[in-house]
C-alpha positions in Angstrom: 7.4 6.2 27.4 5.6 6.4 30.2 1.7 4.3 30.4 -0.8 6.0 32.6 -1.9 3.3 35.7 -5.4 2.9 34.4 -3.9 1.7 31.0 -1.3 -0.4 32.2 -4.4 -1.8 34.5 -6.2 -2.5 31.7 -3.2 -3.9 29.5 -2.8 -5.8 32.2 -6.0 -7.5 32.6 -6.3 -7.9 29.0 -3.2 -10.3 28.8 -0.4 -8.4 27.9 2.3 -10.5 29.8 5.2 -8.4 28.4 4.1 -5.8 31.0 4.0 -7.9 33.7 6.5 -8.6 36.2 10.0 -10.8 35.1 10.5 -13.1 37.5 14.0 -12.9 39.2 14.7 -16.7 39.4 13.7 -18.2 36.0 13.4 -14.9 33.9 9.8 -15.7 32.6 7.2 -13.3 32.2 4.6 -13.9 35.4 1.1 -14.4 34.8 -1.9 -11.7 36.6 -3.9 -14.2 38.7 -6.1 -14.2 41.6 -6.1 -15.0 44.9 -8.0 -18.6 44.6 -4.8 -19.9 43.0 -2.3 -18.7 45.3 -4.1 -19.1 48.6 -6.8 -21.7 47.5 -7.7 -22.1 51.0 -8.0 -18.6 52.1 -11.1 -17.0 51.0 -10.5 -13.7 52.0 -7.3 -13.3 49.9 -9.6 -14.6 46.9 -10.7 -10.9 45.2 -6.7 -9.9 45.7 -4.1 -9.9 42.8 -1.2 -11.4 41.8 2.1 -12.3 39.8 2.8 -15.5 39.4 5.8 -17.4 37.8 3.9 -20.7 36.9 8.0 -21.9 36.3 9.0 -21.7 39.4 6.3 -20.6 41.5 7.4 -17.6 42.8 4.9 -14.6 43.3 3.8 -10.9 44.7 0.7 -9.4 45.7 -0.7 -6.0 44.3 -1.4 -3.2 45.5 -5.2 -2.9 46.4 -7.5 -2.6 43.5 -4.6 -2.3 41.2 -2.7 -4.8 39.0 0.3 -2.6 40.1 2.9 -5.3 42.2 3.9 -4.6 45.6 7.3 -5.0 45.1 9.6 -8.2 43.2 8.0 -11.7 43.0 9.8 -13.8 45.3 10.2 -17.8 46.1 9.2 -19.1 49.7 12.3 -18.3 51.3 12.3 -14.7 50.3 8.8 -14.1 51.1 9.2 -15.5 54.2 12.3 -12.9 55.0 10.0 -10.0 54.0 7.5 -11.3 56.2 10.0 -11.6 59.0 11.2 -7.9 58.3 8.2 -6.3 57.8 7.3 -7.8 60.9 10.0 -6.5 62.9 10.4 -3.3 60.9 6.9 -1.7 61.3 7.1 -2.0 65.2 9.4 1.0 64.9 6.7 3.8 63.6 3.5 1.5 65.1 4.6 0.6 68.5 4.7 3.6 71.1 8.2 4.7 73.1 10.7 3.4 70.5 12.5 6.6 70.1 16.1 6.4 71.2 17.3 8.1 74.4 19.9 9.4 72.9 17.2 11.6 70.4 16.5 15.1 71.4 12.7 14.1 71.0 10.6 13.9 73.9 10.5 10.1 74.1 6.9 9.8 76.3 4.8 8.0 74.3 6.3 9.4 71.5 7.6 6.7 67.9 8.7 7.4 64.7 6.7 8.5 61.9 6.5 6.2 58.7 8.2 8.3 56.6 11.0 8.5 59.3 11.5 5.0 59.9 11.9 4.5 56.2 14.3 7.7 56.0 16.6 6.1 58.6 16.8 2.9 56.8 17.3 4.4 53.3 20.5 6.2 55.1 21.6 3.0 56.9 21.5 0.7 54.2 22.7 3.9 51.7 19.7 3.7 49.3 17.6 6.3 48.0 14.2 6.5 50.4 12.3 5.7 47.2 14.1 2.9 46.7 13.7 1.7 50.2 10.9 -1.3 49.7 10.7 -4.5 51.8 8.9 -5.6 48.7 11.5 -5.3 46.7 14.4 -6.6 48.9 16.2 -9.4 48.5 17.5 -12.1 51.3 20.8 -9.8 52.2 18.4 -6.4 52.7 16.3 -7.9 54.9 19.2 -9.1 56.7 20.5 -5.8 56.8 16.8 -4.3 57.8 17.2 -6.5 60.9 20.3 -5.5 62.0 19.2 -2.0 62.1 15.8 -2.5 63.7 18.1 -4.4 66.4 20.8 -1.4 66.5 17.6 0.5 67.0 16.1 -1.5 69.6 19.8 -1.5 71.0 19.5 2.2 71.9 16.4 2.5 73.5 
Protein backbone atom coordinates (compact mmCIF):
# COMPACT_ATOMS: atom_id res chain seq x y z
CA UNK A 1 0.00 0.00 0.00
CA UNK A 2 1.39 3.41 -0.99
CA UNK A 3 0.93 6.18 1.56
CA UNK A 4 1.46 9.71 0.19
CA UNK A 5 4.46 11.44 1.84
CA UNK A 6 2.37 14.22 3.41
CA UNK A 7 0.00 11.68 4.98
CA UNK A 8 2.92 9.55 6.16
CA UNK A 9 4.50 12.62 7.75
CA UNK A 10 1.27 13.48 9.61
CA UNK A 11 0.91 9.89 10.83
CA UNK A 12 4.47 9.81 12.13
CA UNK A 13 4.11 13.16 13.87
CA UNK A 14 0.94 11.93 15.55
CA UNK A 15 2.89 9.06 17.12
CA UNK A 16 2.30 6.11 14.78
CA UNK A 17 5.66 4.51 15.57
CA UNK A 18 4.96 1.42 13.43
CA UNK A 19 5.76 3.69 10.46
CA UNK A 20 9.11 4.76 11.89
CA UNK A 21 12.35 3.09 10.79
CA UNK A 22 13.38 -0.10 12.56
CA UNK A 23 16.74 -0.02 14.32
CA UNK A 24 19.09 -2.38 12.46
CA UNK A 25 20.92 -3.22 15.71
CA UNK A 26 18.18 -4.09 18.22
CA UNK A 27 15.21 -4.30 15.80
CA UNK A 28 12.95 -1.94 17.74
CA UNK A 29 10.97 0.99 16.33
CA UNK A 30 12.72 4.33 16.45
CA UNK A 31 11.13 7.47 17.86
CA UNK A 32 10.82 10.79 16.02
CA UNK A 33 12.67 13.47 18.01
CA UNK A 34 13.98 16.96 17.33
CA UNK A 35 17.58 18.08 17.25
CA UNK A 36 17.66 19.18 20.89
CA UNK A 37 17.56 15.50 21.89
CA UNK A 38 20.37 14.38 19.55
CA UNK A 39 22.51 17.53 19.64
CA UNK A 40 21.58 19.50 22.79
CA UNK A 41 24.64 21.76 22.33
CA UNK A 42 23.78 22.61 18.68
CA UNK A 43 21.23 25.42 18.60
CA UNK A 44 21.31 25.39 14.78
CA UNK A 45 20.00 21.79 14.69
CA UNK A 46 17.13 22.17 17.18
CA UNK A 47 14.48 22.31 14.43
CA UNK A 48 15.78 19.24 12.55
CA UNK A 49 13.99 15.91 12.84
CA UNK A 50 15.70 12.59 13.69
CA UNK A 51 14.67 9.01 14.30
CA UNK A 52 16.29 7.76 17.51
CA UNK A 53 16.48 4.24 18.89
CA UNK A 54 16.19 4.84 22.61
CA UNK A 55 17.48 1.34 23.36
CA UNK A 56 20.86 1.57 21.61
CA UNK A 57 21.20 5.27 20.64
CA UNK A 58 21.33 4.67 16.88
CA UNK A 59 19.77 7.50 14.90
CA UNK A 60 19.23 8.98 11.46
CA UNK A 61 18.29 12.48 10.35
CA UNK A 62 15.36 13.43 8.14
CA UNK A 63 15.18 15.25 4.84
CA UNK A 64 14.68 18.97 5.52
CA UNK A 65 11.16 19.92 6.50
CA UNK A 66 9.95 16.31 6.43
CA UNK A 67 9.88 13.18 8.56
CA UNK A 68 11.35 11.12 5.71
CA UNK A 69 14.58 9.46 6.95
CA UNK A 70 17.82 10.27 5.13
CA UNK A 71 18.88 6.64 5.39
CA UNK A 72 19.02 3.86 7.96
CA UNK A 73 19.66 4.48 11.68
CA UNK A 74 23.34 4.17 12.54
CA UNK A 75 25.48 3.80 15.63
CA UNK A 76 28.46 6.09 16.31
CA UNK A 77 30.93 3.94 14.33
CA UNK A 78 28.73 3.81 11.24
CA UNK A 79 27.82 7.53 11.45
CA UNK A 80 31.54 8.38 11.45
CA UNK A 81 32.20 6.02 8.53
CA UNK A 82 29.32 7.52 6.51
CA UNK A 83 30.47 11.07 7.25
CA UNK A 84 34.06 10.30 6.23
CA UNK A 85 32.82 8.50 3.12
CA UNK A 86 30.55 11.38 2.12
CA UNK A 87 33.32 13.93 2.64
CA UNK A 88 35.69 12.05 0.34
CA UNK A 89 33.13 10.90 -2.23
CA UNK A 90 31.51 14.33 -2.59
CA UNK A 91 34.83 15.80 -3.69
CA UNK A 92 34.36 13.89 -6.96
CA UNK A 93 31.48 16.12 -7.95
CA UNK A 94 32.12 19.26 -5.89
CA UNK A 95 35.73 19.98 -6.85
CA UNK A 96 37.23 20.91 -10.19
CA UNK A 97 39.63 18.73 -12.20
CA UNK A 98 38.65 15.25 -11.05
CA UNK A 99 37.87 13.80 -14.48
CA UNK A 100 40.46 11.03 -15.04
CA UNK A 101 43.09 11.74 -17.70
CA UNK A 102 42.01 8.59 -19.51
CA UNK A 103 38.58 10.15 -20.04
CA UNK A 104 37.69 11.59 -23.41
CA UNK A 105 36.21 14.66 -21.68
CA UNK A 106 37.99 17.99 -21.78
CA UNK A 107 39.52 18.01 -18.29
CA UNK A 108 40.35 21.70 -18.01
CA UNK A 109 38.00 22.98 -15.31
CA UNK A 110 35.89 19.82 -15.52
CA UNK A 111 34.28 17.82 -12.79
CA UNK A 112 31.79 15.02 -12.57
CA UNK A 113 28.16 15.84 -12.08
CA UNK A 114 26.66 14.51 -8.87
CA UNK A 115 24.50 12.03 -10.79
CA UNK A 116 27.51 10.83 -12.85
CA UNK A 117 29.52 10.23 -9.68
CA UNK A 118 26.71 8.11 -8.22
CA UNK A 119 26.23 6.21 -11.51
CA UNK A 120 29.95 5.32 -11.52
CA UNK A 121 29.84 4.31 -7.86
CA UNK A 122 26.76 2.14 -8.43
CA UNK A 123 28.49 0.37 -11.32
CA UNK A 124 31.64 -0.15 -9.24
CA UNK A 125 29.61 -1.68 -6.40
CA UNK A 126 27.19 -3.63 -8.62
CA UNK A 127 24.23 -1.73 -7.17
CA UNK A 128 21.19 -0.24 -8.79
CA UNK A 129 21.65 3.55 -8.96
CA UNK A 130 18.46 4.09 -6.95
CA UNK A 131 19.97 1.98 -4.14
CA UNK A 132 23.25 3.89 -4.06
CA UNK A 133 22.92 6.20 -1.06
CA UNK A 134 25.75 6.56 1.45
CA UNK A 135 23.14 7.19 4.15
CA UNK A 136 21.99 3.59 3.68
CA UNK A 137 25.45 2.02 3.48
CA UNK A 138 26.97 -0.31 6.05
CA UNK A 139 30.66 -0.24 7.07
CA UNK A 140 31.73 -2.60 4.27
CA UNK A 141 29.96 -0.48 1.64
CA UNK A 142 31.60 2.66 3.03
CA UNK A 143 34.98 0.93 2.68
CA UNK A 144 34.13 -0.06 -0.91
CA UNK A 145 33.21 3.56 -1.66
CA UNK A 146 36.48 4.83 -0.21
CA UNK A 147 38.39 2.30 -2.35
CA UNK A 148 36.48 3.54 -5.41
CA UNK A 149 37.36 7.15 -4.60
CA UNK A 150 41.03 6.30 -4.10
CA UNK A 151 41.11 4.39 -7.38
CA UNK A 152 39.39 7.29 -9.11
CA UNK A 153 41.89 9.86 -7.73
CA UNK A 154 44.80 7.60 -8.70
CA UNK A 155 43.63 7.85 -12.32
CA UNK A 156 43.79 11.66 -12.33
